[in-house]
C-alpha positions in Angstrom: 39.4 -25.2 -50.1 42.4 -27.1 -48.8 44.3 -28.0 -52.0 48.0 -28.8 -52.1 49.6 -25.8 -53.7 52.3 -26.6 -56.3 55.5 -24.7 -55.8 56.7 -22.5 -58.7 60.3 -22.6 -57.4 62.8 -24.7 -59.2 64.4 -27.6 -57.4 67.6 -29.4 -58.4 69.4 -32.5 -57.1 73.2 -32.5 -56.9 76.3 -33.5 -54.9 77.9 -31.4 -52.2 81.5 -30.6 -53.3 82.4 -28.1 -50.5 81.1 -27.5 -47.0 84.0 -25.4 -45.7 82.0 -22.1 -45.3 79.6 -21.6 -42.4 75.9 -22.0 -43.4 76.8 -22.5 -47.0 77.4 -25.6 -49.2 78.6 -25.7 -52.8 76.5 -28.1 -54.9 77.5 -29.6 -58.2 74.6 -30.2 -60.6 75.4 -32.5 -63.5 73.2 -33.0 -66.5 73.4 -34.7 -69.9 72.2 -32.8 -72.9 72.3 -33.4 -76.7 74.8 -31.2 -78.5 73.0 -28.7 -80.7 75.0 -29.3 -83.9 76.5 -32.8 -83.6 73.7 -34.6 -81.7 76.1 -36.3 -79.3 75.1 -36.6 -75.6 77.5 -34.4 -73.6 77.8 -33.9 -69.8 77.3 -30.3 -68.5 77.7 -29.2 -65.0 77.0 -26.1 -62.9 77.9 -25.2 -59.3 75.5 -23.4 -57.0 76.0 -22.0 -53.5 73.1 -23.1 -51.2 72.1 -21.9 -47.8 72.5 -24.6 -45.1 71.3 -23.0 -41.8 72.1 -25.9 -39.5 75.3 -27.1 -41.2 73.8 -30.6 -41.6 75.0 -31.4 -45.1 78.5 -32.8 -45.5 81.0 -33.4 -48.4 79.7 -36.1 -50.8 76.0 -35.9 -49.8 73.4 -35.9 -52.5 70.9 -33.1 -51.7 68.0 -31.2 -53.1 68.2 -27.4 -53.4 65.3 -25.0 -54.0 65.4 -21.6 -55.6 64.8 -18.7 -53.1 65.3 -15.0 -52.7 68.9 -13.7 -52.8 70.6 -14.5 -49.5 74.0 -13.0 -50.4 75.9 -12.0 -53.5 76.3 -15.5 -54.8 73.6 -17.4 -52.8 70.0 -17.7 -54.0 69.3 -21.4 -53.3 68.4 -23.2 -50.1 69.3 -26.8 -49.3 66.0 -28.5 -48.6 66.5 -32.2 -48.0 69.0 -35.0 -48.0 68.6 -37.4 -50.9 71.5 -39.8 -50.2 74.1 -39.8 -47.4 77.8 -39.8 -48.5 79.3 -43.3 -48.8 82.4 -44.0 -46.7 85.4 -44.6 -48.9 
């Protein structure tokens, strides 16, 4: 059987906020959730370090990251694809 296997790894889409380290990008993931008590929609954000082997992603790019095995102390995500190139200001 040649069925397409669905991946169990999590994927997130976020913006590159730092590309200063070699082979690593910092990605900001923003999400909107309902406050548990007051019911208001609030913005929450998290930063993840993602492995970028070729150094192809730059500051401001919107990319997809996928969960992986631990690569270093703080890195257990891998940058998989470019969603949107950074717009020139």
